[in-house]
Structure formats: structure tokens, C-alpha cells
C-alpha positions as a Markdown table, in Angstrom:
| # | Residue | x | y | z |
|---|---|---|---|---|
| 1 | Met | 66.0 | -138.3 | 89.6 |
| 2 | Asp | 67.5 | -141.7 | 90.3 |
| 3 | Val | 70.6 | -142.8 | 88.5 |
| 4 | Asn | 71.2 | -146.5 | 87.8 |
| 5 | Leu | 74.7 | -146.9 | 89.4 |
| 6 | Leu | 75.2 | -150.3 | 87.9 |
| 7 | Ala | 74.7 | -148.7 | 84.4 |
| 8 | Val | 77.1 | -145.9 | 85.3 |
| 9 | Phe | 79.7 | -148.5 | 86.5 |
| 10 | Leu | 79.3 | -150.6 | 83.3 |
| 11 | Ala | 79.4 | -147.5 | 81.1 |
| 12 | Ala | 82.6 | -146.4 | 82.8 |
| 13 | Leu | 84.1 | -149.9 | 82.4 |
| 14 | Ser | 83.2 | -149.8 | 78.7 |
| 15 | Ala | 85.0 | -146.4 | 78.3 |
| 16 | Phe | 88.0 | -147.9 | 80.0 |
| 17 | Phe | 88.3 | -150.9 | 77.6 |
| 18 | Leu | 87.4 | -148.8 | 74.5 |
| 19 | Gly | 90.2 | -146.5 | 75.4 |
| 20 | Phe | 92.6 | -149.4 | 75.5 |
| 21 | Ile | 91.4 | -150.7 | 72.1 |
| 22 | Trp | 91.3 | -147.2 | 70.5 |
| 23 | Tyr | 94.8 | -146.1 | 71.6 |
| 24 | Thr | 96.7 | -149.4 | 71.6 |
| 25 | Val | 95.2 | -151.3 | 68.7 |
| 26 | Val | 93.1 | -149.2 | 66.3 |
| 27 | Phe | 95.0 | -145.9 | 66.3 |
| 28 | Ala | 98.2 | -146.8 | 68.2 |
| 29 | Lys | 100.7 | -145.7 | 65.5 |
| 30 | Pro | 99.1 | -142.5 | 64.3 |
| 31 | Trp | 98.2 | -141.4 | 67.9 |
| 32 | Gln | 101.8 | -142.1 | 69.1 |
| 33 | Lys | 103.2 | -140.2 | 66.2 |
| 34 | Glu | 100.9 | -137.2 | 66.9 |
| 35 | Ile | 101.9 | -137.0 | 70.6 |
| 36 | Gly | 105.6 | -137.6 | 69.9 |
| 37 | Met | 105.8 | -141.0 | 71.4 |
| 38 | Gly | 107.9 | -143.8 | 70.0 |
| 39 | Glu | 111.3 | -143.9 | 68.4 |
| 40 | Asn | 111.9 | -140.2 | 68.4 |
| 41 | Ala | 110.3 | -139.5 | 71.7 |
| 42 | Asn | 111.9 | -137.0 | 74.1 |
| 43 | Asn | 112.3 | -139.7 | 76.8 |
| 44 | Ala | 109.6 | -138.3 | 79.1 |
| 45 | Gln | 108.4 | -140.7 | 81.7 |
| 46 | Pro | 104.7 | -141.6 | 81.6 |
| 47 | Pro | 102.7 | -141.5 | 84.8 |
| 48 | Ala | 102.8 | -144.5 | 87.0 |
| 49 | Leu | 100.5 | -147.2 | 85.5 |
| 50 | Gly | 98.4 | -147.7 | 88.6 |
| 51 | Lys | 97.8 | -144.0 | 89.1 |
| 52 | Leu | 97.0 | -143.6 | 85.4 |
| 53 | Leu | 94.5 | -146.5 | 85.4 |
| 54 | Leu | 92.8 | -145.6 | 88.7 |
| 55 | Gly | 92.6 | -141.9 | 87.8 |
| 56 | Ser | 91.2 | -142.6 | 84.3 |
| 57 | Phe | 88.6 | -145.0 | 85.7 |
| 58 | Val | 87.5 | -142.5 | 88.4 |
| 59 | Leu | 87.1 | -139.8 | 85.7 |
| 60 | Glu | 85.1 | -142.2 | 83.5 |
| 61 | Val | 82.7 | -143.0 | 86.3 |
| 62 | Leu | 82.2 | -139.3 | 86.9 |
| 63 | Met | 81.6 | -138.7 | 83.1 |
| 64 | Ala | 79.1 | -141.6 | 83.0 |
| 65 | Phe | 77.3 | -140.3 | 86.0 |
| 66 | Val | 76.9 | -136.8 | 84.6 |
| 67 | Leu | 75.8 | -138.3 | 81.3 |
| 68 | Ala | 73.2 | -140.4 | 83.0 |
| 69 | Arg | 72.0 | -137.6 | 85.4 |
| 70 | Phe | 71.9 | -134.6 | 83.2 |
| 71 | Phe | 71.7 | -135.8 | 79.6 |
| 72 | Ile | 69.9 | -139.1 | 79.5 |
| 73 | Gly | 67.6 | -139.2 | 82.6 |
| 74 | Thr | 65.3 | -142.0 | 83.4 |
| 75 | Gln | 63.0 | -141.9 | 80.4 |
| 76 | Ala | 65.6 | -142.8 | 77.8 |
| 77 | Asp | 65.9 | -146.1 | 75.9 |
| 78 | Leu | 68.8 | -147.5 | 74.0 |
| 79 | Val | 68.4 | -145.2 | 71.0 |
| 80 | Gly | 67.8 | -142.1 | 73.1 |
| 81 | Gly | 70.9 | -143.0 | 75.1 |
| 82 | Ile | 73.0 | -143.4 | 72.0 |
| 83 | Lys | 71.8 | -140.1 | 70.6 |
| 84 | Ala | 72.5 | -138.2 | 73.9 |
| 85 | Gly | 75.9 | -139.8 | 74.3 |
| 86 | Phe | 76.9 | -139.1 | 70.7 |
| 87 | Leu | 75.8 | -135.5 | 70.9 |
| 88 | Val | 77.7 | -134.9 | 74.2 |
| 89 | Gly | 80.8 | -136.7 | 72.9 |
| 90 | Leu | 80.9 | -134.8 | 69.6 |
| 91 | Thr | 79.8 | -131.3 | 70.7 |
| 92 | Leu | 80.7 | -130.8 | 74.3 |
| 93 | Val | 83.8 | -132.8 | 74.3 |
| 94 | Gly | 85.0 | -133.1 | 70.7 |
| 95 | Phe | 84.3 | -129.4 | 69.8 |
| 96 | Ala | 85.9 | -128.2 | 73.1 |
| 97 | Phe | 89.0 | -130.2 | 72.2 |
| 98 | Gly | 88.8 | -128.6 | 68.8 |
| 99 | Val | 89.0 | -125.1 | 70.3 |
| 100 | Asn | 92.0 | -126.1 | 72.4 |
| 101 | Tyr | 93.7 | -127.8 | 69.5 |
| 102 | Leu | 93.3 | -124.8 | 67.3 |
| 103 | Phe | 95.0 | -122.6 | 69.9 |
| 104 | Glu | 97.7 | -125.2 | 70.6 |
| 105 | Gly | 98.4 | -125.7 | 66.9 |
| 106 | Lys | 97.7 | -129.5 | 67.0 |
| 107 | Ser | 96.9 | -131.3 | 63.9 |
| 108 | Ile | 93.4 | -132.2 | 62.6 |
| 109 | Lys | 94.5 | -135.8 | 62.6 |
| 110 | His | 95.3 | -135.6 | 66.4 |
| 111 | Trp | 91.9 | -134.0 | 66.9 |
| 112 | Leu | 90.1 | -136.6 | 64.9 |
| 113 | Ile | 91.6 | -139.4 | 66.9 |
| 114 | Asn | 90.8 | -137.9 | 70.3 |
| 115 | Ala | 87.4 | -136.4 | 69.4 |
| 116 | Gly | 86.5 | -139.6 | 67.6 |
| 117 | Tyr | 87.3 | -141.6 | 70.7 |
| 118 | Asn | 85.2 | -139.4 | 72.9 |
| 119 | Thr | 82.3 | -139.4 | 70.5 |
| 120 | Val | 82.3 | -143.2 | 70.3 |
| 121 | Val | 82.8 | -143.6 | 74.1 |
| 122 | Phe | 80.0 | -141.3 | 75.0 |
| 123 | Ala | 77.7 | -143.0 | 72.5 |
| 124 | Val | 78.5 | -146.4 | 73.9 |
| 125 | Met | 78.1 | -145.1 | 77.5 |
| 126 | Gly | 74.8 | -143.6 | 76.5 |
| 127 | Ala | 73.7 | -146.9 | 74.9 |
| 128 | Ile | 74.5 | -148.8 | 78.2 |
| 129 | Ile | 72.8 | -146.2 | 80.4 |
| 130 | Gly | 69.8 | -145.8 | 78.1 |
| 131 | Ala | 69.3 | -149.6 | 77.8 |
| 132 | Met | 69.4 | -150.2 | 81.6 |
């Protein structure tokens, strides 16, 4: 089965920018509070920005490729792509986070922010891949 690499690249790019909007604009304050970042932070140094951006983009390309290859295929359209992406984001990613968060004692608010992001991102990636 052929995978449209341009669609994969654009889907990964969309995830990259959605992450920026999700975590720095829409949910910046609650997310930072949930992870202990901000005024009362423990002064831990974040990873180098270049390494962080490059690493996240590489992982987003891989996620988009797997979504295209194994969950959407070549027969999907826009709606089929959105459905496949939504289901992957919610169930495979979001629910897996949920299991980890239960064992780690993280809050439901933290889970909703992160699982919500992945559900939206995979749905958008699915839309792009399905439409192309």
C-alpha cells in the first residue's frame, strides 16, 4: 500500500503547530500548573529547544505515517480520515495515557488536557491524510 508522503509531512506539521497552540495558548496555565511549571516550579531545566523541536517533529512524522499506513489506507476520504484519527487518538493514545495516569496518580484534568490534545491532533492528521 502506498502512503502519500506529502500528506504525512503536512499532517505532522499540523500536529507540530496544534501542539504549540494547545499548550501555549489554549491550555497554557492549567497545563503548566498540572506539570508543576511556573512560579512554584522546582527549577528543572527543560530540554534544549532545538532538540525538543526536532525530536517532536520526527515523532509526529512517524505517528502520521503509521496512522496513514495502518489505520487510514488509500481508500479513505476526509470523513473516514477524521474518524480513524479520532478513534486512534482517543482509544490507543488517550486511553493508554489514562492507564498510566491512574498508576502515576495524575489528575483527571491533566489527562483531559493531554488526551484531548492527542485526540484532536490525530483527528486533524486523519483529515489531512484522508483528504489527500
